[in-house]
N, C-alpha and C positions, 0 to 999 in steps of 0.2 A: 323363447322361454328362458328363465334364469337358471339354467342347468349346468353352466360352465363352472369349472373349478381349477384351482392351481394347487398342485401337490408338491411336497418335498420328498424326494426319494433318498434313502440312506442305505449304505452298506455297513451294517452294525458288527459283522463278524470278520471283516477284513479279507473276504474271499473275492473281492472285486465285483460282486454281483449285488444289485440292490435287493434288500429283503425287508425294508420297512417303508411304508407310505404314510405321510401325515398331510392332512388337508390344511393348507395354508390359508386359502380363501375360496369360498364357494358362493353360489347365488349369482354368478356372472352371466351376462348375455353376450355370447360370442366374443370373448376377450381375444385380442390379436397378439399382443406382445408383452413380454416381461423382461425388464432390464434391471440389473443390480445398480444401485446408486448408494450414496453415503447413508448408512444406517437402515437401508431397506430396499424396496424395489419399486420401480414404476410399472404400473399395470395399465395397459391400454384397453379400455372397454368402450369402443366408439359410441357416442362422441366424447367420452370422458377419459381423462388421464389421471389416474389415482397414484398417490404416494402412500405405499403400504408398508407397515413395520410390525415386527414382533418385538415387543419391549420386555417380555418376560422370559424369553429363551426356550419356549415350548414349541417353536416352529409354526405357530399359528398367528395369523394377523390379528392384532388387537388395536391397531391404529390405522385408519383409512381416511385420507384427506384428498379432496379434489384440488389439483394443482394446474390443470389446463384442459384444453380441448384438443383432440387429436383424432382425425378421421371422422367418417360418417357411418351411421348404422345402415344396414341394408345388405346389398349384394356383397358377399365377403371377398370376392376377387378384385373388387374395384374400390379399395380404400387404403389409406396410408397404413404402413406397418414398418417395423424395423427397430428403431431406437438402438442402432448398432454403434457401440462405443469405438471410435476410431483413434488413431495415433495422435491426431491433432487436438484431442480432448473435446471433440464435438461428437454428438450422436446423430447418425445419418439414417435416412428413412427411404423406403421404396414406395412407389406409387404416390410420391409426395414431393412437395417443393419447399419443405421446411427442414431445418436441423435444430437440435436442442442441446442445451447444457443444463445441468441441475447443480446449483451452487447455493449453499446455505439454506437448504430446504425450499428453494425457489426455482421455478422452471424458467429458462431463458429460451426464447424461440427466435430464429432468424431465417429470413428467406434464402433459399438456395436453388440450385438447378433441379428441375424435375427429372427423376430417374427411376427406372425399375418398376417391377410389379409385385413380386413376392420374395422378400429376403434381401439382405445386404451383408457384404463381407469386405475384407481388405487383405492386401498382401503385406509383406514385411515393411514396405515403404509407405504404407497408408494409401495406396491407390485403391479406390473403391471398385468392387466388382458386384454385378447384379444381373438379373435376367428378366425376360418377358416370357409369357407362357410358351410361345413357339420359337423364341429367339434365345438360345440357352446361355449366352455369356456376353455381357457388355462390361466396359470399364471406363473409368476416367483416367486418361493417360497423363493428365496434368491436374494440379489442384484447381477445383472449379472456381474458387474465388477470383482468380486472376482474369478468367474469361467472363464470368458472370457480371462483374462490375464494369465491363466495357460496354458503353452505351451503344456502340455500333454492332454489337454481337446480336444476332438474331436467335432468340432462345427457342430451340426445337423441343418437341415433346415426343418421346417414345420411339422405339424402333431404330434408333441410330440416325434419324433424320436431323440435319442441321446441327450436327454434334461438334465438329471442329475440335476434336480431342476430348470432348466430354460425351458420355453416353455412346462411346464408340463400339460398334458391333465388331468384336474381334474374332467371331466364329466364321472366318472367311471360307474355311473348308466346308465340306458337305455337312449338312445338319442331319444326315441319315443316322438312324439308330438301329440296334440289332437285338430286339426282344426275342424271347424264347417261348412266347405264347401269343395266341391271337388276341385282338383287342376289339371286341364287338361293341363296346360301350362308348364309342367316340362319336360325337355329334357330326363332325365332317368326315365320316368314315370313307365316303366315296372318293374323297380327294387325298386322304392321309394314309390309307391302308394299301398294302401290297395285295397282289392277287391271292396270296396264301392267307390273308387276314391279319398279318402282323402289321404293327404300326411302322410307318416308313420314316417319319421325322419327329423331332421333339414337338410336343403339343401341350404338355403341362409341366414345363420346367419350373422349379421353385426351390428356394432354400440353398442356393449355391454357397460354396465355401472354398477357401484356399487352404490346402493341407500345409500346416506350419509346425507339425509335430516332430518328435525325435525317435519315434518307434518304427516307422517304415524305413526301408532302404533309402539312401540319399537321393537316388534318381527320381523318387516320387515327391521330394520336398518341393513345395511351391506349385503342386498340381492343383487343378481346378476340379472340384467335385460338383456334379450337376445331377440332382435327383430328378427323375422323370416318372411321375405317377401314372400317366396314361399308358406307358410302355412297361410298367412294373420293373424298372431298372434304375441303376445309378451309374453314371458315366464318370470316368477318371480321365481328365484331359491333361496332356503335357503342354505347358506354356513355354514359349521361347520369345526372345525379344532382341531387336537390333539396337536397343537403347532408347527407342521412342515407341515404335509400334510393337504390338504383341500378337503372336500367332498361336494357333491352337491345333493340336492333333490328338487323336485317340491313343492312349497309352497301349491299348490292346487291339489295334487295327480294326477288324470287323467283328469284334466281340466286346461285350460290356464287362465292366469290373464286377458289377452285381446285377444278376438278372434272375427273375423268379417265374415259375409256372403258375403261381398262385395269383388269381385275378384280383384278390383283395390286398395284395402287397402294394401300398401306395406311399412310397418314400417322398417326403415333403420338405425335409430340412436336414442339414449336415453341419457338423462342427468338429474341430479338433479338440480333444479332451486334454486335461492336465496330465494324463498318463501317456500321452503321445498317440493314442489310438484315435480312430475316426468314428464319430457317433452319427447315426442316421435315425431320424424319427419316422415311423411308419404309421399313417393314419389307420391302416388296415380296415378298408371299407369297400364293399362291392359297388356302391354308388360313388361316382366321381363328379358328375355334373351337378351344378347348382340348379335348384328348381326353376330359376329364371330361364335356363337353357334346356330344360327337359323336353325333348321332342317326344311325340306320341309313341314312336317305335321304340325309343329308349325306355319309356315308362312301361310299355308292354313287356319288354325284355326283363326289366327289373322284377316286375311282379311274377312273371312266369318262372324265373330262375331263383327267386327268393334272395336277390342281392341286397335287400335292405337289412338282412340278418347275417350274422349276429352283430349287434352294436357293442360299442365299448370295449373293443379288444385291441386298441392301439398299442404299439410296442416300440421299444428303442433297441436298435442293434449296435453292437460295438464291432468294428472291423479292425483287426490287428494283424501284424506280421508274425508268422510262426517262428521266425528266426531270432527274435529278441523279446525279452520279458517286458511287461508293461512297466512304465515309469511310476515312481512314487507319487501319490496324490497328496498334495499339501493342504493343511488348514491355514491358508495364507492370511486369513483375518487375524490369526494369533501371532504372526511374525512381526517383529519390530521393524521400524523404518530402515535401520542399517541393513537388515537382511533383505528387505524389499529392494533396496538399491542393488544388492548383489544379483537378485533375480532378473534385473533388467538385461543381463547378459546371458540368460539361460537359453539353451538351444531350442526349447519349445516356446513357440510364439504365445501360447496361452499364458505361460508364466510371465513373460515380458509384459504383455498387455495388462494382465491383472495387477501386477506389481506397480506399473505406472498409474493405473486408475486409483489404486489404494493410496499411493503417495500423494497424488494430486488432491484426492478427496480429503486427506488428512492435513493438507496444507503443510507438508513436512519441510518447512523452511530450515529446520535445524540440520537437514541433510544437504544443504546447498553446497558446502565444500566437497563432500564425497561425490555429489552429482557432477560438479564442475570437473573434478579430477577424472571421473568416468568419461565425461563428454570429450575430454582432450587427450586422455592417456589410456583409456580402456582398450583391451586387446581385441574385443569383438566389435566390429563396426556397427552391428545391430544394437549392442549395448550403448555405444556412443550416441547413436541416433535416438534411442529411447531416453537417454539422459537429457538430451537437448529438449525434447518435448516435455519431459517432466519438469525441467527448470522453467519452461514456458508456462506450464500449468500451475506452478506454485508461485509465479511472479518473481522469479529470481534469475532470470536470464539477463546477462549483461553483454556489452559489446566485445569485451576482451575474449569471451568464450566463443562468440560468433566469429570473430576475426580469426581465431585459431582453427575453428571448424571449417572455415572456407579453404584452408590449406590441407585438409584431411586427405589421406591416401585413397579413401573410398569415395567414389563419385556420388553415391546417394547421400552420404553424410554432407558432402559439399553442397548438394542440391538443397538439402534440408536447411543448411546454414543460410543459403541465399533466401530461401523462403521465409526464414525467421528474422532476417536482417531488416526487413522493411519497417518494422516497428521502431527502428533507430534512425529512420530517415526523417529529416525535418519536413513538415508539410509545406 
């Protein structure tokens, strides 16, 4: 039924809580993904991908145009989703083998490696992270294009099989979780539950993210957040690396970062906000199984305990550290190009990513010299890295900048320079 909608939430009085809701677009059938692009948003309503705009400033969509096909209607857990804007100026997707760009009001689609199931994210260096329902964290350890174009590479699908540095299962430790309530609504309960009725392992991991904010203590920067709707919890994983491989451990040993006794708490997505806090969306629903997988004993349980009610109570949680105030939330669309260049060195990854996207979308070629200076002389290595990718995005990258970046003190800046250098190699 066409009962889906997209709303804009606003904080009108500055108290950091949303107090106004405006329907941007309604009448949708199970829309999957919304992504900001130049002048509007891309809305995925399988099998359609719409370019939607508000041209009058009232936060309501008054222009809707079909720009492509993306995903298939039907079983919601088995179709493309994501449109996650990555540092290399491409949008990547889960449960999908395509990536996208949106340039001059046109959608560009390119084949890529199949990865993930629900949700897509990146770390500071553009390494992609994603998950599968029972496999909580996977990553591309190297840029996929290098391996994907090798005709001798056997392209694996899902679960870390045949990955060779792509789709790598980095959760080599135990997948054990520590919920604080029983989980009777699990299809494979006989295999996945402990004797006390609590869920033993990840079973509905979705919406992973890497914490890249500046509001938590430094030891949590770069942590991987994994919502687990079946266990009514959110895991905070510590990531460590030897320079190539990534390993994972629970920041809180045998306890979870967030755990609820409420059976309807269904965390499904996580993101670092512009204020440095971590945001988690909660579907808040007693039923977690799709009708395709609804076993008779689950249906009986749902009807007996009234788990289908109450509908429409989803919520968004903000998780913050008590020892530091929330950061300022910018209206970055009002910031000029020179200020956006400064934001490329901000300690919060949301600011850096958004500033880069806006500069690339605006084709800010007038900022070429400031960007070149930042790429070669910037104090923050992450600022230098974003400057390189921004120059690539606006078509103003030249060999002299790459040559200098190859001698950068930071190894990830050097690696980025090598990655960007191939466009200067004669075929």
